[in-house]
C-alpha positions as protocol buffer text, in pm:
chain_id: "A"
residue {
  index: 1
  type: MET
  ca { x: 2093 y: 16857 z: 10159 }
}
residue {
  index: 2
  type: LEU
  ca { x: 1769 y: 17003 z: 10024 }
}
residue {
  index: 3
  type: LEU
  ca { x: 1613 y: 16875 z: 9701 }
}
residue {
  index: 4
  type: SER
  ca { x: 1333 y: 17027 z: 9495 }
}
residue {
  index: 5
  type: GLN
  ca { x: 1180 y: 16997 z: 9149 }
}
residue {
  index: 6
  type: TYR
  ca { x: 1048 y: 17231 z: 8883 }
}
residue {
  index: 7
  type: ARG
  ca { x: 888 y: 17197 z: 8541 }
}
residue {
  index: 8
  type: ARG
  ca { x: 1128 y: 17290 z: 8261 }
}
residue {
  index: 9
  type: ASP
  ca { x: 1023 y: 17471 z: 7944 }
}
residue {
  index: 10
  type: ASP
  ca { x: 1042 y: 17140 z: 7755 }
}
residue {
  index: 11
  type: GLY
  ca { x: 795 y: 16983 z: 7999 }
}
residue {
  index: 12
  type: HIS
  ca { x: 1049 y: 16761 z: 8176 }
}
residue {
  index: 13
  type: ILE
  ca { x: 1096 y: 16763 z: 8553 }
}
residue {
  index: 14
  type: GLN
  ca { x: 1428 y: 16911 z: 8670 }
}
residue {
  index: 15
  type: VAL
  ca { x: 1573 y: 16815 z: 9009 }
}
residue {
  index: 16
  type: VAL
  ca { x: 1751 y: 17088 z: 9205 }
}
residue {
  index: 17
  type: ALA
  ca { x: 1990 y: 17040 z: 9499 }
}
residue {
  index: 18
  type: ARG
  ca { x: 2143 y: 17273 z: 9753 }
}
residue {
  index: 19
  type: ASP
  ca { x: 2361 y: 17237 z: 10060 }
}
residue {
  index: 20
  type: GLY
  ca { x: 2360 y: 17603 z: 10154 }
}
residue {
  index: 21
  type: THR
  ca { x: 2224 y: 17922 z: 10006 }
}
residue {
  index: 22
  type: GLU
  ca { x: 2293 y: 17834 z: 9642 }
}
residue {
  index: 23
  type: ALA
  ca { x: 2075 y: 17590 z: 9448 }
}
residue {
  index: 24
  type: TYR
  ca { x: 2197 y: 17402 z: 9142 }
}
residue {
  index: 25
  type: GLU
  ca { x: 2034 y: 17181 z: 8882 }
}
residue {
  index: 26
  type: VAL
  ca { x: 2127 y: 16815 z: 8914 }
}
residue {
  index: 27
  type: ARG
  ca { x: 2282 y: 16680 z: 8595 }
}
residue {
  index: 28
  type: THR
  ca { x: 2001 y: 16444 z: 8499 }
}
residue {
  index: 29
  type: ASP
  ca { x: 1673 y: 16428 z: 8310 }
}
residue {
  index: 30
  type: ALA
  ca { x: 1534 y: 16187 z: 8570 }
}
residue {
  index: 31
  type: SER
  ca { x: 1275 y: 16303 z: 8821 }
}
residue {
  index: 32
  type: LEU
  ca { x: 1328 y: 16258 z: 9194 }
}
residue {
  index: 33
  type: TYR
  ca { x: 1086 y: 15965 z: 9179 }
}
residue {
  index: 34
  type: ASP
  ca { x: 1301 y: 15796 z: 8915 }
}
residue {
  index: 35
  type: LEU
  ca { x: 1618 y: 15858 z: 9115 }
}
residue {
  index: 36
  type: ALA
  ca { x: 1459 y: 15723 z: 9433 }
}
residue {
  index: 37
  type: ILE
  ca { x: 1336 y: 15406 z: 9263 }
}
residue {
  index: 38
  type: ASP
  ca { x: 1686 y: 15348 z: 9127 }
}
residue {
  index: 39
  type: CYS
  ca { x: 1843 y: 15410 z: 9469 }
}
residue {
  index: 40
  type: ALA
  ca { x: 1604 y: 15162 z: 9631 }
}
residue {
  index: 41
  type: ALA
  ca { x: 1689 y: 14898 z: 9370 }
}
residue {
  index: 42
  type: THR
  ca { x: 2067 y: 14944 z: 9391 }
}
residue {
  index: 43
  type: GLY
  ca { x: 2104 y: 15015 z: 9762 }
}
residue {
  index: 44
  type: THR
  ca { x: 2246 y: 15362 z: 9696 }
}
residue {
  index: 45
  type: ARG
  ca { x: 2186 y: 15653 z: 9932 }
}
residue {
  index: 46
  type: LEU
  ca { x: 2005 y: 15944 z: 9767 }
}
residue {
  index: 47
  type: ARG
  ca { x: 2275 y: 16192 z: 9869 }
}
residue {
  index: 48
  type: GLU
  ca { x: 2541 y: 15971 z: 9710 }
}
residue {
  index: 49
  type: ARG
  ca { x: 2339 y: 15938 z: 9389 }
}
residue {
  index: 50
  type: ILE
  ca { x: 2312 y: 16318 z: 9360 }
}
residue {
  index: 51
  type: ALA
  ca { x: 2686 y: 16354 z: 9418 }
}
residue {
  index: 52
  type: ASP
  ca { x: 2763 y: 16095 z: 9148 }
}
residue {
  index: 53
  type: LEU
  ca { x: 2540 y: 16272 z: 8895 }
}
residue {
  index: 54
  type: GLY
  ca { x: 2695 y: 16612 z: 8961 }
}
residue {
  index: 55
  type: LEU
  ca { x: 2551 y: 16961 z: 8927 }
}
residue {
  index: 56
  type: ASN
  ca { x: 2490 y: 17202 z: 8640 }
}
residue {
  index: 57
  type: GLY
  ca { x: 2410 y: 17571 z: 8652 }
}
residue {
  index: 58
  type: ALA
  ca { x: 2250 y: 17764 z: 8935 }
}
residue {
  index: 59
  type: ALA
  ca { x: 1872 y: 17759 z: 8976 }
}
residue {
  index: 60
  type: ASP
  ca { x: 1678 y: 18063 z: 9095 }
}
residue {
  index: 61
  type: LEU
  ca { x: 1421 y: 17894 z: 9318 }
}
residue {
  index: 62
  type: GLU
  ca { x: 1251 y: 18216 z: 9423 }
}
residue {
  index: 63
  type: ARG
  ca { x: 1195 y: 18312 z: 9058 }
}
residue {
  index: 64
  type: LEU
  ca { x: 1066 y: 17964 z: 8975 }
}
residue {
  index: 65
  type: TYR
  ca { x: 836 y: 17987 z: 9277 }
}
residue {
  index: 66
  type: ALA
  ca { x: 699 y: 18322 z: 9160 }
}
residue {
  index: 67
  type: GLU
  ca { x: 644 y: 18180 z: 8810 }
}
residue {
  index: 68
  type: GLY
  ca { x: 444 y: 17887 z: 8949 }
}
residue {
  index: 69
  type: ARG
  ca { x: 688 y: 17626 z: 8819 }
}
residue {
  index: 70
  type: LEU
  ca { x: 792 y: 17458 z: 9143 }
}
residue {
  index: 71
  type: LEU
  ca { x: 649 y: 17109 z: 9196 }
}
residue {
  index: 72
  type: PRO
  ca { x: 599 y: 16894 z: 9503 }
}
residue {
  index: 73
  type: PRO
  ca { x: 933 y: 16731 z: 9594 }
}
residue {
  index: 74
  type: VAL
  ca { x: 812 y: 16392 z: 9465 }
}
residue {
  index: 75
  type: LEU
  ca { x: 539 y: 16298 z: 9219 }
}
residue {
  index: 76
  type: HIS
  ca { x: 428 y: 15959 z: 9091 }
}
residue {
  index: 77
  type: PRO
  ca { x: 376 y: 15918 z: 8713 }
}
residue {
  index: 78
  type: ASP
  ca { x: 28 y: 15786 z: 8800 }
}
residue {
  index: 79
  type: PRO
  ca { x: -132 y: 16006 z: 9071 }
}
residue {
  index: 80
  type: ALA
  ca { x: -348 y: 15712 z: 9184 }
}
residue {
  index: 81
  type: HIS
  ca { x: -30 y: 15553 z: 9322 }
}
residue {
  index: 82
  type: LEU
  ca { x: 55 y: 15847 z: 9547 }
}
residue {
  index: 83
  type: HIS
  ca { x: -112 y: 15837 z: 9889 }
}
residue {
  index: 84
  type: LEU
  ca { x: -170 y: 16133 z: 10121 }
}
residue {
  index: 85
  type: THR
  ca { x: -215 y: 16022 z: 10480 }
}
residue {
  index: 86
  type: GLY
  ca { x: -149 y: 16149 z: 10828 }
}
residue {
  index: 87
  type: THR
  ca { x: -176 y: 16112 z: 11199 }
}
residue {
  index: 88
  type: GLY
  ca { x: -313 y: 16353 z: 11457 }
}
residue {
  index: 89
  type: LEU
  ca { x: -294 y: 16413 z: 11832 }
}
residue {
  index: 90
  type: THR
  ca { x: 84 y: 16377 z: 11826 }
}
residue {
  index: 91
  type: HIS
  ca { x: 152 y: 16729 z: 11961 }
}
residue {
  index: 92
  type: LEU
  ca { x: 20 y: 16871 z: 12288 }
}
residue {
  index: 93
  type: GLY
  ca { x: -118 y: 17180 z: 12116 }
}
residue {
  index: 94
  type: SER
  ca { x: -331 y: 16975 z: 11880 }
}
residue {
  index: 95
  type: ALA
  ca { x: -464 y: 16762 z: 12164 }
}
residue {
  index: 96
  type: SER
  ca { x: -574 y: 17067 z: 12362 }
}
residue {
  index: 97
  type: THR
  ca { x: -735 y: 17224 z: 12056 }
}
residue {
  index: 98
  type: ARG
  ca { x: -918 y: 16908 z: 11958 }
}
residue {
  index: 99
  type: ALA
  ca { x: -1036 y: 16846 z: 12314 }
}
residue {
  index: 100
  type: ALA
  ca { x: -1178 y: 17199 z: 12334 }
}
residue {
  index: 101
  type: MET
  ca { x: -1340 y: 17156 z: 11994 }
}
residue {
  index: 102
  type: HIS
  ca { x: -1530 y: 16850 z: 12110 }
}
residue {
  index: 103
  type: ALA
  ca { x: -1586 y: 16935 z: 12477 }
}
residue {
  index: 104
  type: GLY
  ca { x: -1947 y: 16882 z: 12576 }
}
residue {
  index: 105
  type: ALA
  ca { x: -1995 y: 16606 z: 12320 }
}
residue {
  index: 106
  type: LYS
  ca { x: -1946 y: 16346 z: 12593 }
}
residue {
  index: 107
  type: ALA
  ca { x: -2042 y: 16326 z: 12956 }
}
residue {
  index: 108
  type: GLU
  ca { x: -1698 y: 16212 z: 13072 }
}
residue {
  index: 109
  type: ASN
  ca { x: -1450 y: 16469 z: 13195 }
}
residue {
  index: 110
  type: GLU
  ca { x: -1181 y: 16350 z: 12952 }
}
residue {
  index: 111
  type: THR
  ca { x: -1258 y: 16370 z: 12580 }
}
residue {
  index: 112
  type: ASP
  ca { x: -1164 y: 16092 z: 12340 }
}
residue {
  index: 113
  type: SER
  ca { x: -903 y: 16330 z: 12196 }
}
residue {
  index: 114
  type: MET
  ca { x: -725 y: 16367 z: 12529 }
}
residue {
  index: 115
  type: LYS
  ca { x: -750 y: 15992 z: 12590 }
}
residue {
  index: 116
  type: MET
  ca { x: -584 y: 15926 z: 12256 }
}
residue {
  index: 117
  type: PHE
  ca { x: -312 y: 16182 z: 12327 }
}
residue {
  index: 118
  type: ARG
  ca { x: -247 y: 16030 z: 12671 }
}
residue {
  index: 119
  type: ILE
  ca { x: -215 y: 15683 z: 12514 }
}
residue {
  index: 120
  type: GLY
  ca { x: 55 y: 15821 z: 12286 }
}
residue {
  index: 121
  type: LEU
  ca { x: 227 y: 16007 z: 12568 }
}
residue {
  index: 122
  type: GLU
  ca { x: 247 y: 15687 z: 12772 }
}
residue {
  index: 123
  type: GLY
  ca { x: 342 y: 15447 z: 12492 }
}
residue {
  index: 124
  type: GLY
  ca { x: 429 y: 15631 z: 12173 }
}
residue {
  index: 125
  type: LYS
  ca { x: 808 y: 15618 z: 12214 }
}
residue {
  index: 126
  type: PRO
  ca { x: 892 y: 15253 z: 12284 }
}
residue {
  index: 127
  type: ALA
  ca { x: 1250 y: 15141 z: 12339 }
}
residue {
  index: 128
  type: ASN
  ca { x: 1451 y: 14862 z: 12176 }
}
residue {
  index: 129
  type: GLY
  ca { x: 1284 y: 14884 z: 11837 }
}
residue {
  index: 130
  type: HIS
  ca { x: 948 y: 14758 z: 11956 }
}
residue {
  index: 131
  type: ALA
  ca { x: 611 y: 14881 z: 11827 }
}
residue {
  index: 132
  type: GLY
  ca { x: 444 y: 15130 z: 12058 }
}
residue {
  index: 133
  type: ALA
  ca { x: 97 y: 15271 z: 12104 }
}
residue {
  index: 134
  type: GLN
  ca { x: -115 y: 15303 z: 11791 }
}
residue {
  index: 135
  type: PRO
  ca { x: -183 y: 15666 z: 11692 }
}
residue {
  index: 136
  type: GLU
  ca { x: -486 y: 15824 z: 11533 }
}
residue {
  index: 137
  type: TRP
  ca { x: -468 y: 15784 z: 11153 }
}
residue {
  index: 138
  type: PHE
  ca { x: -648 y: 15943 z: 10859 }
}
residue {
  index: 139
  type: TYR
  ca { x: -654 y: 15936 z: 10479 }
}
residue {
  index: 140
  type: LYS
  ca { x: -658 y: 16249 z: 10264 }
}
residue {
  index: 141
  type: GLY
  ca { x: -655 y: 16108 z: 9913 }
}
residue {
  index: 142
  type: THR
  ca { x: -434 y: 16029 z: 9618 }
}
residue {
  index: 143
  type: GLY
  ca { x: -194 y: 16243 z: 9420 }
}
residue {
  index: 144
  type: ALA
  ca { x: -500 y: 16406 z: 9262 }
}
residue {
  index: 145
  type: ALA
  ca { x: -537 y: 16596 z: 9592 }
}
residue {
  index: 146
  type: LEU
  ca { x: -174 y: 16714 z: 9603 }
}
residue {
  index: 147
  type: ALA
  ca { x: -130 y: 17086 z: 9531 }
}
residue {
  index: 148
  type: ALA
  ca { x: 208 y: 17221 z: 9424 }
}
residue {
  index: 149
  type: PRO
  ca { x: 379 y: 17491 z: 9632 }
}
residue {
  index: 150
  type: GLY
  ca { x: 222 y: 17821 z: 9531 }
}
residue {
  index: 151
  type: ALA
  ca { x: -88 y: 17656 z: 9384 }
}
residue {
  index: 152
  type: PRO
  ca { x: -433 y: 17714 z: 9538 }
}
residue {
  index: 153
  type: LEU
  ca { x: -574 y: 17492 z: 9808 }
}
residue {
  index: 154
  type: ALA
  ca { x: -928 y: 17465 z: 9680 }
}
residue {
  index: 155
  type: ALA
  ca { x: -1214 y: 17401 z: 9921 }
}
residue {
  index: 156
  type: PRO
  ca { x: -1510 y: 17222 z: 9763 }
}
residue {
  index: 157
  type: ALA
  ca { x: -1841 y: 17404 z: 9725 }
}
residue {
  index: 158
  type: PHE
  ca { x: -1993 y: 17206 z: 10013 }
}
residue {
  index: 159
  type: ALA
  ca { x: -1711 y: 17295 z: 10254 }
}
residue {
  index: 160
  type: GLU
  ca { x: -1790 y: 17460 z: 10586 }
}
residue {
  index: 161
  type: ASP
  ca { x: -1437 y: 17591 z: 10629 }
}
residue {
  index: 162
  type: GLY
  ca { x: -1088 y: 17580 z: 10484 }
}
residue {
  index: 163
  type: GLY
  ca { x: -805 y: 17602 z: 10734 }
}
residue {
  index: 164
  type: GLU
  ca { x: -434 y: 17536 z: 10744 }
}
residue {
  index: 165
  type: GLU
  ca { x: -252 y: 17272 z: 10947 }
}
residue {
  index: 166
  type: PRO
  ca { x: 127 y: 17327 z: 10948 }
}
residue {
  index: 167
  type: GLU
  ca { x: 303 y: 16992 z: 10972 }
}
residue {
  index: 168
  type: ILE
  ca { x: 614 y: 16794 z: 10893 }
}
residue {
  index: 169
  type: ALA
  ca { x: 566 y: 16512 z: 10642 }
}
residue {
  index: 170
  type: GLY
  ca { x: 775 y: 16208 z: 10569 }
}
residue {
  index: 171
  type: ILE
  ca { x: 806 y: 16116 z: 10200 }
}
residue {
  index: 172
  type: TYR
  ca { x: 850 y: 15751 z: 10099 }
}
residue {
  index: 173
  type: ILE
  ca { x: 869 y: 15518 z: 9801 }
}
residue {
  index: 174
  type: ILE
  ca { x: 809 y: 15144 z: 9814 }
}
residue {
  index: 175
  type: GLY
  ca { x: 1082 y: 14920 z: 9674 }
}
residue {
  index: 176
  type: THR
  ca { x: 1025 y: 14623 z: 9445 }
}
residue {
  index: 177
  type: ASP
  ca { x: 1024 y: 14383 z: 9742 }
}
residue {
  index: 178
  type: GLY
  ca { x: 770 y: 14593 z: 9937 }
}
residue {
  index: 179
  type: THR
  ca { x: 1025 y: 14770 z: 10159 }
}
residue {
  index: 180
  type: PRO
  ca { x: 938 y: 15133 z: 10243 }
}
residue {
  index: 181
  type: PHE
  ca { x: 1223 y: 15378 z: 10183 }
}
residue {
  index: 182
  type: ARG
  ca { x: 1216 y: 15727 z: 10330 }
}
residue {
  index: 183
  type: LEU
  ca { x: 1350 y: 15995 z: 10096 }
}
residue {
  index: 184
  type: GLY
  ca { x: 1335 y: 16268 z: 10359 }
}
residue {
  index: 185
  type: PHE
  ca { x: 1107 y: 16522 z: 10523 }
}
residue {
  index: 186
  type: ALA
  ca { x: 923 y: 16831 z: 10403 }
}
residue {
  index: 187
  type: LEU
  ca { x: 690 y: 17103 z: 10522 }
}
residue {
  index: 188
  type: ALA
  ca { x: 322 y: 17025 z: 10468 }
}
residue {
  index: 189
  type: ASN
  ca { x: -8 y: 17207 z: 10484 }
}
residue {
  index: 190
  type: GLU
  ca { x: -261 y: 16944 z: 10587 }
}
residue {
  index: 191
  type: PHE
  ca { x: -556 y: 17161 z: 10481 }
}
residue {
  index: 192
  type: SER
  ca { x: -880 y: 17060 z: 10662 }
}
residue {
  index: 193
  type: ASP
  ca { x: -1241 y: 17161 z: 10731 }
}
residue {
  index: 194
  type: HIS
  ca { x: -1246 y: 17236 z: 11105 }
}
residue {
  index: 195
  type: VAL
  ca { x: -1602 y: 17368 z: 11117 }
}
residue {
  index: 196
  type: MET
  ca { x: -1730 y: 17039 z: 10979 }
}
residue {
  index: 197
  type: GLU
  ca { x: -1513 y: 16845 z: 11225 }
}
residue {
  index: 198
  type: ARG
  ca { x: -1637 y: 17050 z: 11520 }
}
residue {
  index: 199
  type: GLN
  ca { x: -1999 y: 16951 z: 11452 }
}
residue {
  index: 200
  type: ASN
  ca { x: -1926 y: 16591 z: 11542 }
}
residue {
  index: 201
  type: TYR
  ca { x: -1604 y: 16403 z: 11607 }
}
residue {
  index: 202
  type: LEU
  ca { x: -1716 y: 16132 z: 11363 }
}
residue {
  index: 203
  type: TYR
  ca { x: -1698 y: 16389 z: 11082 }
}
residue {
  index: 204
  type: LEU
  ca { x: -1318 y: 16392 z: 11119 }
}
residue {
  index: 205
  type: ALA
  ca { x: -1273 y: 16157 z: 10822 }
}
residue {
  index: 206
  type: HIS
  ca { x: -1488 y: 16383 z: 10602 }
}
residue {
  index: 207
  type: SER
  ca { x: -1301 y: 16694 z: 10717 }
}
residue {
  index: 208
  type: LYS
  ca { x: -967 y: 16549 z: 10602 }
}
residue {
  index: 209
  type: LEU
  ca { x: -1077 y: 16477 z: 10244 }
}
residue {
  index: 210
  type: ARG
  ca { x: -932 y: 16803 z: 10119 }
}
residue {
  index: 211
  type: PRO
  ca { x: -621 y: 16901 z: 9920 }
}
residue {
  index: 212
  type: ALA
  ca { x: -278 y: 16918 z: 10080 }
}
residue {
  index: 213
  type: SER
  ca { x: 47 y: 17082 z: 9978 }
}
residue {
  index: 214
  type: VAL
  ca { x: 403 y: 16970 z: 10048 }
}
residue {
  index: 215
  type: GLY
  ca { x: 745 y: 17126 z: 9995 }
}
residue {
  index: 216
  type: PRO
  ca { x: 883 y: 17307 z: 9817 }
}
residue {
  index: 217
  type: GLU
  ca { x: 1210 y: 17150 z: 9939 }
}
residue {
  index: 218
  type: LEU
  ca { x: 1285 y: 16803 z: 10071 }
}
residue {
  index: 219
  type: LEU
  ca { x: 1524 y: 16765 z: 10366 }
}
residue {
  index: 220
  type: VAL
  ca { x: 1738 y: 16457 z: 10300 }
}
residue {
  index: 221
  type: GLY
  ca { x: 1863 y: 16288 z: 10616 }
}
residue {
  index: 222
  type: GLU
  ca { x: 1742 y: 16271 z: 10973 }
}
residue {
  index: 223
  type: LEU
  ca { x: 1481 y: 16504 z: 11116 }
}
residue {
  index: 224
  type: PRO
  ca { x: 1615 y: 16743 z: 11385 }
}
residue {
  index: 225
  type: ALA
  ca { x: 1479 y: 16661 z: 11731 }
}
residue {
  index: 226
  type: THR
  ca { x: 1328 y: 17010 z: 11757 }
}
residue {
  index: 227
  type: ILE
  ca { x: 1176 y: 17206 z: 11470 }
}
residue {
  index: 228
  type: GLU
  ca { x: 1091 y: 17571 z: 11534 }
}
residue {
  index: 229
  type: GLY
  ca { x: 867 y: 17717 z: 11268 }
}
residue {
  index: 230
  type: THR
  ca { x: 611 y: 17987 z: 11201 }
}
residue {
  index: 231
  type: SER
  ca { x: 264 y: 17963 z: 11054 }
}
residue {
  index: 232
  type: ARG
  ca { x: 97 y: 18277 z: 10923 }
}
residue {
  index: 233
  type: ILE
  ca { x: -191 y: 18395 z: 10708 }
}
residue {
  index: 234
  type: ARG
  ca { x: -144 y: 18688 z: 10470 }
}
residue {
  index: 235
  type: ARG
  ca { x: -456 y: 18881 z: 10373 }
}
residue {
  index: 236
  type: GLY
  ca { x: -369 y: 19159 z: 10133 }
}
residue {
  index: 237
  type: ASN
  ca { x: -125 y: 19382 z: 10321 }
}
residue {
  index: 238
  type: SER
  ca { x: -223 y: 19249 z: 10664 }
}
residue {
  index: 239
  type: ILE
  ca { x: -131 y: 18942 z: 10865 }
}
residue {
  index: 240
  type: PRO
  ca { x: -439 y: 18838 z: 11066 }
}
residue {
  index: 241
  type: PHE
  ca { x: -263 y: 18534 z: 11208 }
}
residue {
  index: 242
  type: GLU
  ca { x: 100 y: 18453 z: 11291 }
}
residue {
  index: 243
  type: LYS
  ca { x: 214 y: 18201 z: 11548 }
}
residue {
  index: 244
  type: PRO
  ca { x: 524 y: 17991 z: 11611 }
}
residue {
  index: 245
  type: PHE
  ca { x: 498 y: 17614 z: 11620 }
}
residue {
  index: 246
  type: LEU
  ca { x: 717 y: 17338 z: 11754 }
}
residue {
  index: 247
  type: SER
  ca { x: 760 y: 16995 z: 11600 }
}
residue {
  index: 248
  type: GLY
  ca { x: 1018 y: 16719 z: 11593 }
}
residue {
  index: 249
  type: GLU
  ca { x: 1031 y: 16421 z: 11827 }
}
residue {
  index: 250
  type: ALA
  ca { x: 1131 y: 16632 z: 12128 }
}
residue {
  index: 251
  type: ASN
  ca { x: 789 y: 16799 z: 12103 }
}
residue {
  index: 252
  type: MET
  ca { x: 584 y: 16492 z: 12011 }
}
residue {
  index: 253
  type: SER
  ca { x: 419 y: 16211 z: 12202 }
}
residue {
  index: 254
  type: HIS
  ca { x: 520 y: 15952 z: 11940 }
}
residue {
  index: 255
  type: SER
  ca { x: 854 y: 15874 z: 11780 }
}
residue {
  index: 256
  type: ILE
  ca { x: 875 y: 15908 z: 11403 }
}
residue {
  index: 257
  type: ALA
  ca { x: 963 y: 15538 z: 11385 }
}
residue {
  index: 258
  type: ASN
  ca { x: 646 y: 15445 z: 11572 }
}
residue {
  index: 259
  type: LEU
  ca { x: 427 y: 15658 z: 11345 }
}
residue {
  index: 260
  type: GLU
  ca { x: 593 y: 15507 z: 11039 }
}
residue {
  index: 261
  type: HIS
  ca { x: 545 y: 15152 z: 11171 }
}
residue {
  index: 262
  type: HIS
  ca { x: 173 y: 15197 z: 11229 }
}
residue {
  index: 263
  type: HIS
  ca { x: 128 y: 15324 z: 10874 }
}
residue {
  index: 264
  type: PHE
  ca { x: 342 y: 15074 z: 10686 }
}
residue {
  index: 265
  type: LYS
  ca { x: 241 y: 14771 z: 10893 }
}
residue {
  index: 266
  type: TYR
  ca { x: -52 y: 14746 z: 10651 }
}
residue {
  index: 267
  type: GLU
  ca { x: 44 y: 14546 z: 10343 }
}
residue {
  index: 268
  type: ILE
  ca { x: -179 y: 14762 z: 10123 }
}
residue {
  index: 269
  type: PHE
  ca { x: 65 y: 15048 z: 10190 }
}
residue {
  index: 270
  type: ARG
  ca { x: 367 y: 14844 z: 10084 }
}
residue {
  index: 271
  type: GLN
  ca { x: 286 y: 14806 z: 9715 }
}
residue {
  index: 272
  type: PRO
  ca { x: 600 y: 14828 z: 9494 }
}
residue {
  index: 273
  type: GLY
  ca { x: 651 y: 15163 z: 9326 }
}
residue {
  index: 274
  type: ASP
  ca { x: 393 y: 15358 z: 9528 }
}
residue {
  index: 275
  type: VAL
  ca { x: 468 y: 15697 z: 9685 }
}
residue {
  index: 276
  type: HIS
  ca { x: 350 y: 15789 z: 10033 }
}
residue {
  index: 277
  type: ILE
  ca { x: 336 y: 16135 z: 10188 }
}
residue {
  index: 278
  type: HIS
  ca { x: 260 y: 16083 z: 10557 }
}
residue {
  index: 279
  type: MET
  ca { x: 197 y: 16388 z: 10778 }
}
residue {
  index: 280
  type: PHE
  ca { x: 295 y: 16375 z: 11144 }
}
residue {
  index: 281
  type: GLY
  ca { x: 48 y: 16612 z: 11307 }
}
residue {
  index: 282
  type: THR
  ca { x: 23 y: 16978 z: 11397 }
}
residue {
  index: 283
  type: ALA
  ca { x: 59 y: 17193 z: 11708 }
}
residue {
  index: 284
  type: THR
  ca { x: -82 y: 17525 z: 11581 }
}
residue {
  index: 285
  type: LEU
  ca { x: -411 y: 17618 z: 11411 }
}
residue {
  index: 286
  type: SER
  ca { x: -550 y: 17959 z: 11318 }
}
residue {
  index: 287
  type: PHE
  ca { x: -893 y: 17804 z: 11374 }
}
residue {
  index: 288
  type: ALA
  ca { x: -810 y: 17765 z: 11743 }
}
residue {
  index: 289
  type: ALA
  ca { x: -742 y: 18140 z: 11756 }
}
residue {
  index: 290
  type: GLY
  ca { x: -1087 y: 18217 z: 11616 }
}
residue {
  index: 291
  type: ILE
  ca { x: -965 y: 18304 z: 11266 }
}
residue {
  index: 292
  type: ALA
  ca { x: -1206 y: 18240 z: 10978 }
}
residue {
  index: 293
  type: CYS
  ca { x: -999 y: 18201 z: 10662 }
}
residue {
  index: 294
  type: ALA
  ca { x: -1128 y: 18373 z: 10349 }
}
residue {
  index: 295
  type: ASP
  ca { x: -1094 y: 18332 z: 9976 }
}
residue {
  index: 296
  type: GLY
  ca { x: -758 y: 18470 z: 9862 }
}
residue {
  index: 297
  type: ASP
  ca { x: -584 y: 18433 z: 10198 }
}
residue {
  index: 298
  type: ILE
  ca { x: -228 y: 18305 z: 10161 }
}
residue {
  index: 299
  type: PHE
  ca { x: -108 y: 18035 z: 10399 }
}
residue {
  index: 300
  type: GLU
  ca { x: 264 y: 18054 z: 10471 }
}
residue {
  index: 301
  type: ILE
  ca { x: 451 y: 17789 z: 10669 }
}
residue {
  index: 302
  type: GLU
  ca { x: 824 y: 17814 z: 10730 }
}
residue {
  index: 303
  type: ALA
  ca { x: 1095 y: 17644 z: 10934 }
}
residue {
  index: 304
  type: ALA
  ca { x: 1466 y: 17700 z: 10882 }
}
residue {
  index: 305
  type: PRO
  ca { x: 1577 y: 17338 z: 10815 }
}
residue {
  index: 306
  type: PHE
  ca { x: 1339 y: 17314 z: 10519 }
}
residue {
  index: 307
  type: GLY
  ca { x: 1457 y: 17606 z: 10309 }
}
residue {
  index: 308
  type: LEU
  ca { x: 1189 y: 17803 z: 10128 }
}
residue {
  index: 309
  type: PRO
  ca { x: 852 y: 17851 z: 10301 }
}
residue {
  index: 310
  type: LEU
  ca { x: 546 y: 17665 z: 10180 }
}
residue {
  index: 311
  type: ARG
  ca { x: 292 y: 17915 z: 10042 }
}
residue {
  index: 312
  type: ASN
  ca { x: -55 y: 17841 z: 9908 }
}
residue {
  index: 313
  type: PRO
  ca { x: -352 y: 18073 z: 9849 }
}
residue {
  index: 314
  type: LEU
  ca { x: -696 y: 17961 z: 9965 }
}
residue {
  index: 315
  type: SER
  ca { x: -964 y: 17918 z: 9701 }
}
residue {
  index: 316
  type: PHE
  ca { x: -1292 y: 17922 z: 9889 }
}
residue {
  index: 317
  type: PRO
  ca { x: -1611 y: 17939 z: 9680 }
}
residue {
  index: 318
  type: ARG
  ca { x: -1929 y: 18092 z: 9811 }
}
residue {
  index: 319
  type: ARG
  ca { x: -2106 y: 17816 z: 9998 }
}
residue {
  index: 320
  type: GLU
  ca { x: -2448 y: 17730 z: 9867 }
}
residue {
  index: 321
  type: GLU
  ca { x: -2727 y: 17668 z: 10115 }
}
residue {
  index: 322
  type: THR
  ca { x: -2855 y: 17380 z: 9903 }
}
residue {
  index: 323
  type: GLN
  ca { x: -2645 y: 17130 z: 9716 }
}
residue {
  index: 324
  type: GLU
  ca { x: -2723 y: 16932 z: 9408 }
}
residue {
  index: 325
  type: ARG
  ca { x: -2692 y: 16562 z: 9478 }
}
residue {
  index: 326
  type: THR
  ca { x: -2416 y: 16382 z: 9292 }
}
residue {
  index: 327
  type: GLU
  ca { x: -2572 y: 16181 z: 9011 }
}
residue {
  index: 328
  type: ILE
  ca { x: -2493 y: 15812 z: 8999 }
}
residue {
  index: 329
  type: ARG
  ca { x: -2582 y: 15625 z: 8677 }
}
residue {
  index: 330
  type: ALA
  ca { x: -2653 y: 15256 z: 8655 }
}
residue {
  index: 331
  type: LEU
  ca { x: -2485 y: 15047 z: 8387 }
}
């Protein structure tokens, strides 16, 4: 089952479900967040809740997409309680790219990136429900940094670059007793500043403080072991970049359960009612192919299990050589 949301003419959020080619409105005025909170409280599976509510008329998702009305699969009523986070070096392609990006920064033959990837390869899929190797982790921001499908991914004026990172994300809500509940999985564009990151590995945290986009559809249920997708950039009538990518546990050095554990083991991420969108890493970057993304480029990420592709235009302002310092006022 795939679930999505759009903004109705009356301002309310409408949930849409589909189990094939046809999409139908779910017979409810509740948002997916509201339904998930109720499911967590009552012990009901999300698929069962949708079935109990029933469906109304058909929804034209492509038209809603073109009209800019599709929303991220889940929103929190207070964006400060939605957290965008992720983990890197979980796919071999990303490890090779990152190692090349930072080669020469250290005297050792093996970069820190390759060391981290090797740690995951050796211990990221533990058996018997145990915790495995700890992955790299990063924070992107709150719901204020979440762009809807079709909305621009805006690079700040001080950005060095704005590049796509096609990923799979897990989407979670926290129950009243602090238990994390996974709603499902969605496509994600973990938009980053790779030129800034390349200057120094310790700029990685800065490079991740950029918008991200997720959706437009949420895959309810287990993630297939192998995900075959395509990441491309559209520039007017041309496609300067198009490359397949592989994801899913069969192509990762960590299990999904291990990545989830090392995020939610922190009590601060188990606050009742919060939403978490946690991205599992990428294997393909246009930056690694020498592509410099430009204002107006359209990022397009697609993979068959997730329904509609995730599309976002890049908004990249002209970078100023000098920047005005942010003013801080004393009280």
